[in-house]
VEXGUSE-174661 format. One record per residue (C-alpha): chain; x, y, z; residue number from 1. Coordinates in steps of 0.1 Angstrom, whole numbers, always signed. Layout:
N
<r><c>A</c><xx>X</xx><yy>Y</yy><zz>Z</zz><k>NUM</k></r>
...
# end
This chain:
138
<r><c>A</c><xx>+105</xx><yy>-1047</yy><zz>+238</zz><k>1</k></r>
<r><c>A</c><xx>+140</xx><yy>-1035</yy><zz>+223</zz><k>2</k></r>
<r><c>A</c><xx>+140</xx><yy>-1063</yy><zz>+199</zz><k>3</k></r>
<r><c>A</c><xx>+104</xx><yy>-1054</yy><zz>+186</zz><k>4</k></r>
<r><c>A</c><xx>+114</xx><yy>-1018</yy><zz>+181</zz><k>5</k></r>
<r><c>A</c><xx>+145</xx><yy>-1028</yy><zz>+161</zz><k>6</k></r>
<r><c>A</c><xx>+125</xx><yy>-1051</yy><zz>+139</zz><k>7</k></r>
<r><c>A</c><xx>+100</xx><yy>-1023</yy><zz>+133</zz><k>8</k></r>
<r><c>A</c><xx>+127</xx><yy>-999</yy><zz>+124</zz><k>9</k></r>
<r><c>A</c><xx>+142</xx><yy>-1024</yy><zz>+100</zz><k>10</k></r>
<r><c>A</c><xx>+108</xx><yy>-1032</yy><zz>+84</zz><k>11</k></r>
<r><c>A</c><xx>+101</xx><yy>-995</yy><zz>+79</zz><k>12</k></r>
<r><c>A</c><xx>+135</xx><yy>-988</yy><zz>+64</zz><k>13</k></r>
<r><c>A</c><xx>+130</xx><yy>-1016</yy><zz>+40</zz><k>14</k></r>
<r><c>A</c><xx>+96</xx><yy>-1004</yy><zz>+28</zz><k>15</k></r>
<r><c>A</c><xx>+110</xx><yy>-969</yy><zz>+23</zz><k>16</k></r>
<r><c>A</c><xx>+143</xx><yy>-979</yy><zz>+5</zz><k>17</k></r>
<r><c>A</c><xx>+127</xx><yy>-1004</yy><zz>-20</zz><k>18</k></r>
<r><c>A</c><xx>+112</xx><yy>-977</yy><zz>-43</zz><k>19</k></r>
<r><c>A</c><xx>+144</xx><yy>-958</yy><zz>-42</zz><k>20</k></r>
<r><c>A</c><xx>+165</xx><yy>-988</yy><zz>-52</zz><k>21</k></r>
<r><c>A</c><xx>+143</xx><yy>-994</yy><zz>-82</zz><k>22</k></r>
<r><c>A</c><xx>+148</xx><yy>-958</yy><zz>-95</zz><k>23</k></r>
<r><c>A</c><xx>+185</xx><yy>-964</yy><zz>-95</zz><k>24</k></r>
<r><c>A</c><xx>+188</xx><yy>-990</yy><zz>-123</zz><k>25</k></r>
<r><c>A</c><xx>+168</xx><yy>-1019</yy><zz>-109</zz><k>26</k></r>
<r><c>A</c><xx>+152</xx><yy>-1044</yy><zz>-132</zz><k>27</k></r>
<r><c>A</c><xx>+119</xx><yy>-1026</yy><zz>-131</zz><k>28</k></r>
<r><c>A</c><xx>+132</xx><yy>-996</yy><zz>-147</zz><k>29</k></r>
<r><c>A</c><xx>+119</xx><yy>-987</yy><zz>-183</zz><k>30</k></r>
<r><c>A</c><xx>+143</xx><yy>-979</yy><zz>-212</zz><k>31</k></r>
<r><c>A</c><xx>+156</xx><yy>-942</yy><zz>-213</zz><k>32</k></r>
<r><c>A</c><xx>+154</xx><yy>-924</yy><zz>-247</zz><k>33</k></r>
<r><c>A</c><xx>+191</xx><yy>-915</yy><zz>-258</zz><k>34</k></r>
<r><c>A</c><xx>+198</xx><yy>-887</yy><zz>-283</zz><k>35</k></r>
<r><c>A</c><xx>+229</xx><yy>-871</yy><zz>-297</zz><k>36</k></r>
<r><c>A</c><xx>+250</xx><yy>-852</yy><zz>-271</zz><k>37</k></r>
<r><c>A</c><xx>+255</xx><yy>-858</yy><zz>-235</zz><k>38</k></r>
<r><c>A</c><xx>+230</xx><yy>-878</yy><zz>-215</zz><k>39</k></r>
<r><c>A</c><xx>+218</xx><yy>-871</yy><zz>-180</zz><k>40</k></r>
<r><c>A</c><xx>+238</xx><yy>-886</yy><zz>-152</zz><k>41</k></r>
<r><c>A</c><xx>+230</xx><yy>-923</yy><zz>-143</zz><k>42</k></r>
<r><c>A</c><xx>+241</xx><yy>-946</yy><zz>-116</zz><k>43</k></r>
<r><c>A</c><xx>+257</xx><yy>-980</yy><zz>-120</zz><k>44</k></r>
<r><c>A</c><xx>+237</xx><yy>-1004</yy><zz>-99</zz><k>45</k></r>
<r><c>A</c><xx>+256</xx><yy>-1034</yy><zz>-89</zz><k>46</k></r>
<r><c>A</c><xx>+256</xx><yy>-1051</yy><zz>-123</zz><k>47</k></r>
<r><c>A</c><xx>+219</xx><yy>-1044</yy><zz>-130</zz><k>48</k></r>
<r><c>A</c><xx>+217</xx><yy>-1033</yy><zz>-166</zz><k>49</k></r>
<r><c>A</c><xx>+201</xx><yy>-1000</yy><zz>-177</zz><k>50</k></r>
<r><c>A</c><xx>+186</xx><yy>-1000</yy><zz>-213</zz><k>51</k></r>
<r><c>A</c><xx>+187</xx><yy>-969</yy><zz>-235</zz><k>52</k></r>
<r><c>A</c><xx>+167</xx><yy>-965</yy><zz>-267</zz><k>53</k></r>
<r><c>A</c><xx>+182</xx><yy>-949</yy><zz>-298</zz><k>54</k></r>
<r><c>A</c><xx>+163</xx><yy>-941</yy><zz>-330</zz><k>55</k></r>
<r><c>A</c><xx>+187</xx><yy>-939</yy><zz>-360</zz><k>56</k></r>
<r><c>A</c><xx>+173</xx><yy>-919</yy><zz>-388</zz><k>57</k></r>
<r><c>A</c><xx>+200</xx><yy>-923</yy><zz>-415</zz><k>58</k></r>
<r><c>A</c><xx>+231</xx><yy>-943</yy><zz>-422</zz><k>59</k></r>
<r><c>A</c><xx>+256</xx><yy>-932</yy><zz>-397</zz><k>60</k></r>
<r><c>A</c><xx>+288</xx><yy>-939</yy><zz>-379</zz><k>61</k></r>
<r><c>A</c><xx>+276</xx><yy>-941</yy><zz>-343</zz><k>62</k></r>
<r><c>A</c><xx>+300</xx><yy>-934</yy><zz>-315</zz><k>63</k></r>
<r><c>A</c><xx>+290</xx><yy>-939</yy><zz>-278</zz><k>64</k></r>
<r><c>A</c><xx>+313</xx><yy>-934</yy><zz>-248</zz><k>65</k></r>
<r><c>A</c><xx>+309</xx><yy>-932</yy><zz>-211</zz><k>66</k></r>
<r><c>A</c><xx>+324</xx><yy>-906</yy><zz>-189</zz><k>67</k></r>
<r><c>A</c><xx>+323</xx><yy>-893</yy><zz>-155</zz><k>68</k></r>
<r><c>A</c><xx>+322</xx><yy>-858</yy><zz>-138</zz><k>69</k></r>
<r><c>A</c><xx>+356</xx><yy>-840</yy><zz>-142</zz><k>70</k></r>
<r><c>A</c><xx>+376</xx><yy>-848</yy><zz>-110</zz><k>71</k></r>
<r><c>A</c><xx>+356</xx><yy>-878</yy><zz>-100</zz><k>72</k></r>
<r><c>A</c><xx>+378</xx><yy>-909</yy><zz>-94</zz><k>73</k></r>
<r><c>A</c><xx>+369</xx><yy>-939</yy><zz>-115</zz><k>74</k></r>
<r><c>A</c><xx>+396</xx><yy>-963</yy><zz>-104</zz><k>75</k></r>
<r><c>A</c><xx>+384</xx><yy>-998</yy><zz>-104</zz><k>76</k></r>
<r><c>A</c><xx>+350</xx><yy>-991</yy><zz>-119</zz><k>77</k></r>
<r><c>A</c><xx>+339</xx><yy>-1017</yy><zz>-145</zz><k>78</k></r>
<r><c>A</c><xx>+314</xx><yy>-1006</yy><zz>-170</zz><k>79</k></r>
<r><c>A</c><xx>+301</xx><yy>-1025</yy><zz>-201</zz><k>80</k></r>
<r><c>A</c><xx>+281</xx><yy>-1012</yy><zz>-230</zz><k>81</k></r>
<r><c>A</c><xx>+263</xx><yy>-1035</yy><zz>-256</zz><k>82</k></r>
<r><c>A</c><xx>+244</xx><yy>-1022</yy><zz>-287</zz><k>83</k></r>
<r><c>A</c><xx>+216</xx><yy>-1044</yy><zz>-300</zz><k>84</k></r>
<r><c>A</c><xx>+196</xx><yy>-1039</yy><zz>-331</zz><k>85</k></r>
<r><c>A</c><xx>+158</xx><yy>-1041</yy><zz>-335</zz><k>86</k></r>
<r><c>A</c><xx>+163</xx><yy>-1080</yy><zz>-344</zz><k>87</k></r>
<r><c>A</c><xx>+180</xx><yy>-1086</yy><zz>-311</zz><k>88</k></r>
<r><c>A</c><xx>+214</xx><yy>-1090</yy><zz>-326</zz><k>89</k></r>
<r><c>A</c><xx>+244</xx><yy>-1076</yy><zz>-308</zz><k>90</k></r>
<r><c>A</c><xx>+262</xx><yy>-1053</yy><zz>-332</zz><k>91</k></r>
<r><c>A</c><xx>+287</xx><yy>-1037</yy><zz>-309</zz><k>92</k></r>
<r><c>A</c><xx>+302</xx><yy>-1045</yy><zz>-274</zz><k>93</k></r>
<r><c>A</c><xx>+328</xx><yy>-1026</yy><zz>-252</zz><k>94</k></r>
<r><c>A</c><xx>+341</xx><yy>-1035</yy><zz>-218</zz><k>95</k></r>
<r><c>A</c><xx>+356</xx><yy>-1007</yy><zz>-199</zz><k>96</k></r>
<r><c>A</c><xx>+378</xx><yy>-1004</yy><zz>-169</zz><k>97</k></r>
<r><c>A</c><xx>+382</xx><yy>-973</yy><zz>-147</zz><k>98</k></r>
<r><c>A</c><xx>+347</xx><yy>-960</yy><zz>-156</zz><k>99</k></r>
<r><c>A</c><xx>+350</xx><yy>-957</yy><zz>-194</zz><k>100</k></r>
<r><c>A</c><xx>+339</xx><yy>-977</yy><zz>-224</zz><k>101</k></r>
<r><c>A</c><xx>+338</xx><yy>-967</yy><zz>-260</zz><k>102</k></r>
<r><c>A</c><xx>+321</xx><yy>-982</yy><zz>-290</zz><k>103</k></r>
<r><c>A</c><xx>+318</xx><yy>-971</yy><zz>-326</zz><k>104</k></r>
<r><c>A</c><xx>+297</xx><yy>-990</yy><zz>-352</zz><k>105</k></r>
<r><c>A</c><xx>+283</xx><yy>-982</yy><zz>-387</zz><k>106</k></r>
<r><c>A</c><xx>+245</xx><yy>-983</yy><zz>-382</zz><k>107</k></r>
<r><c>A</c><xx>+215</xx><yy>-982</yy><zz>-406</zz><k>108</k></r>
<r><c>A</c><xx>+182</xx><yy>-965</yy><zz>-399</zz><k>109</k></r>
<r><c>A</c><xx>+162</xx><yy>-981</yy><zz>-372</zz><k>110</k></r>
<r><c>A</c><xx>+157</xx><yy>-988</yy><zz>-335</zz><k>111</k></r>
<r><c>A</c><xx>+187</xx><yy>-998</yy><zz>-313</zz><k>112</k></r>
<r><c>A</c><xx>+190</xx><yy>-1005</yy><zz>-276</zz><k>113</k></r>
<r><c>A</c><xx>+223</xx><yy>-998</yy><zz>-257</zz><k>114</k></r>
<r><c>A</c><xx>+225</xx><yy>-1018</yy><zz>-225</zz><k>115</k></r>
<r><c>A</c><xx>+249</xx><yy>-1005</yy><zz>-199</zz><k>116</k></r>
<r><c>A</c><xx>+258</xx><yy>-1025</yy><zz>-168</zz><k>117</k></r>
<r><c>A</c><xx>+288</xx><yy>-1025</yy><zz>-143</zz><k>118</k></r>
<r><c>A</c><xx>+299</xx><yy>-1019</yy><zz>-108</zz><k>119</k></r>
<r><c>A</c><xx>+322</xx><yy>-999</yy><zz>-86</zz><k>120</k></r>
<r><c>A</c><xx>+344</xx><yy>-1013</yy><zz>-59</zz><k>121</k></r>
<r><c>A</c><xx>+330</xx><yy>-1009</yy><zz>-23</zz><k>122</k></r>
<r><c>A</c><xx>+341</xx><yy>-978</yy><zz>-4</zz><k>123</k></r>
<r><c>A</c><xx>+357</xx><yy>-947</yy><zz>-20</zz><k>124</k></r>
<r><c>A</c><xx>+338</xx><yy>-918</yy><zz>-35</zz><k>125</k></r>
<r><c>A</c><xx>+301</xx><yy>-922</yy><zz>-39</zz><k>126</k></r>
<r><c>A</c><xx>+303</xx><yy>-904</yy><zz>-73</zz><k>127</k></r>
<r><c>A</c><xx>+325</xx><yy>-932</yy><zz>-85</zz><k>128</k></r>
<r><c>A</c><xx>+294</xx><yy>-951</yy><zz>-99</zz><k>129</k></r>
<r><c>A</c><xx>+278</xx><yy>-921</yy><zz>-117</zz><k>130</k></r>
<r><c>A</c><xx>+283</xx><yy>-918</yy><zz>-155</zz><k>131</k></r>
<r><c>A</c><xx>+272</xx><yy>-898</yy><zz>-185</zz><k>132</k></r>
<r><c>A</c><xx>+269</xx><yy>-912</yy><zz>-221</zz><k>133</k></r>
<r><c>A</c><xx>+283</xx><yy>-892</yy><zz>-250</zz><k>134</k></r>
<r><c>A</c><xx>+264</xx><yy>-899</yy><zz>-282</zz><k>135</k></r>
<r><c>A</c><xx>+277</xx><yy>-888</yy><zz>-317</zz><k>136</k></r>
<r><c>A</c><xx>+264</xx><yy>-896</yy><zz>-354</zz><k>137</k></r>
<r><c>A</c><xx>+288</xx><yy>-888</yy><zz>-383</zz><k>138</k></r>
# end
């Protein structure tokens, strides 16, 4: 009887947590529109990439960097950013440690995709895997 109740609890927990996991960067997540300024907070999800769409309206020097909430520990957090043009070519890439990456690239008008992935070491502060993107056009 105790084994059946444990199995039922595990099954119910799995059913409830699956949709929640998908909303934190799982493969089923759609692209997020990214504009100039600071993005909403996102969560690194164990290496699962999150895609952001950028629409560039004029020739620009595009700068994108990641950052964390002031005071949050980012020790050991690996994060990567890759900028892809509408032809599927990688035009810029940056690998960051301690929760930060930065890339700068001259871009022409068009659609671009920024793909962000990474992971935080187990344990430590839960905020460690949260990040924002800072986008600037010059």
